[in-house]
C-alpha positions, 0 to 999 in steps of 0.5 A: 516083718515089721519095718525098722524104725528110723531114728530121730535126729535127737537119737542120732546125736545122743552119745553111745553108751556102749564102750569102745573095746580096747586094742588089747585082747586079754589072754585067758587065765587058768586061775582067778587073777587081778592086778594088785594095787601095789603093782599099779602104784609102782608102774605109775611112779617108777615108769613115766611112760611119757612122750620123749622117754627112751622106749627101750628103757621103758620096756626094760623097767616095765619088765623089771617091775612086772617080773618082781611082782608076777603071781605064781602060776601067771604067765608073763604074757598074761600079766604084761598085757594087762599091766602095760596100759598102766605104765603109759601116760599122756601121748602114749596112753592116748595112742594106745586108746585109739589103736584099732579094737582087738588088734593086739593079741600077744605081748610081742605084737604090743611091743612091736607096735609100741617101738614102731610108734615111739622109736622109728628106724629114722632115729637110728641115725642119732648113733653117730655121736662125737666126744664132748670137749672135756669128756674122758675116753672112758666116759665117751666109751660108756656113753657110746655103749649105752647109745648102742644098747638103746638101738637094738634094732639099728641093723648096723654092723659092728665094724660100722659102730667102731668106725662111728666111735673112732670118727667121733673121738677128739684129736688127742684121744684119736692120736692116743688110740692110734699109737696104742694100736701100733700106728692106726686103729683101722689096721685092726679087726673090729674085734681087736679094735673093740678090745683095745678101746675097752682096755684103754677106757678101763685104764683111763677110768682106773688111773685117772685121766691127765687130759681131764685135769688139763681140760679143767685148767683150760676151761678156767683160762677160757672163763677168765678170758671171757670175763675180760672180754665182757668187761671190755665190751661193757666199757666200749658200750658205755663209751659209745653211748655216752653223749659228747659234751659240745662247747660253743666258742665264746667269740663267734658262738659256733661249735667245733673249735675252742676260743683260742682257735676261733677263725675270727680271733685269728683273723683279727690277730693277723690284721694287727700284725699286718699293721706296720707303717714302716713295713713293705706291705702296708703303705708305700706312700709313707715310705717314699715321703721325703719329709718322713725320711730320717736320712734327709734330716741328717744331711741338712744338719750336716 
């Protein structure tokens, strides 16, 4: 046998013309079948398939589109495995391309890998939500049910779900629910608690919620207070950053006092006030001089 020729360096770095096989092994069909352009178009515009999208909603939308356009005689698995790559984009599509070749042979394994990648079990902790300020009981209940539906493999028992919902209630609605339960919701069974909350949410939606009206009024008052605080802050800021006008004293030329408060002027005034030739504090010699005493002069004339 002849020796196998060793490739040159140029040949080793040349791109491989053989296309890497996809991870999906397409199941055979009993009749000719190809994806219709209309189906591909719908998958492209109706289903985003980008990173960050709810993967469970993605699969539901994908099923809805594919089931509505599945040809007669074609099985669900035959259609879904062929159409699924067209429902992905960006990070999700790159993830699919780099899966191990021929590693997916059934539609069930495709869904499992997809959910494990884009919906790990750690995200189930997000099910612990809280009622938002201004959110009615019916709105909170609907949002909670949607969240639970998006976590079909959360492996959380129903009693825990009701407890999460109850713990997330605002104080006013929690008191209302406890009152409707006859004192405390925790004294009800999970089934009774769910039915009670469901009825209260329906009534809240049907007859309106006065709490929402109060919330709107309170929100308006808070907005007005914020506006007033902003005006006060602006005023104080302008006052702090406005430079003070410094006036020099016209007498001594120093700053820090007005002309009439000048120490030099005050000292001169005090000196003038102390200048009293007949006083007791200026010059005692004048006072004791016999020639300057008016009393002696009167005696001589007498």
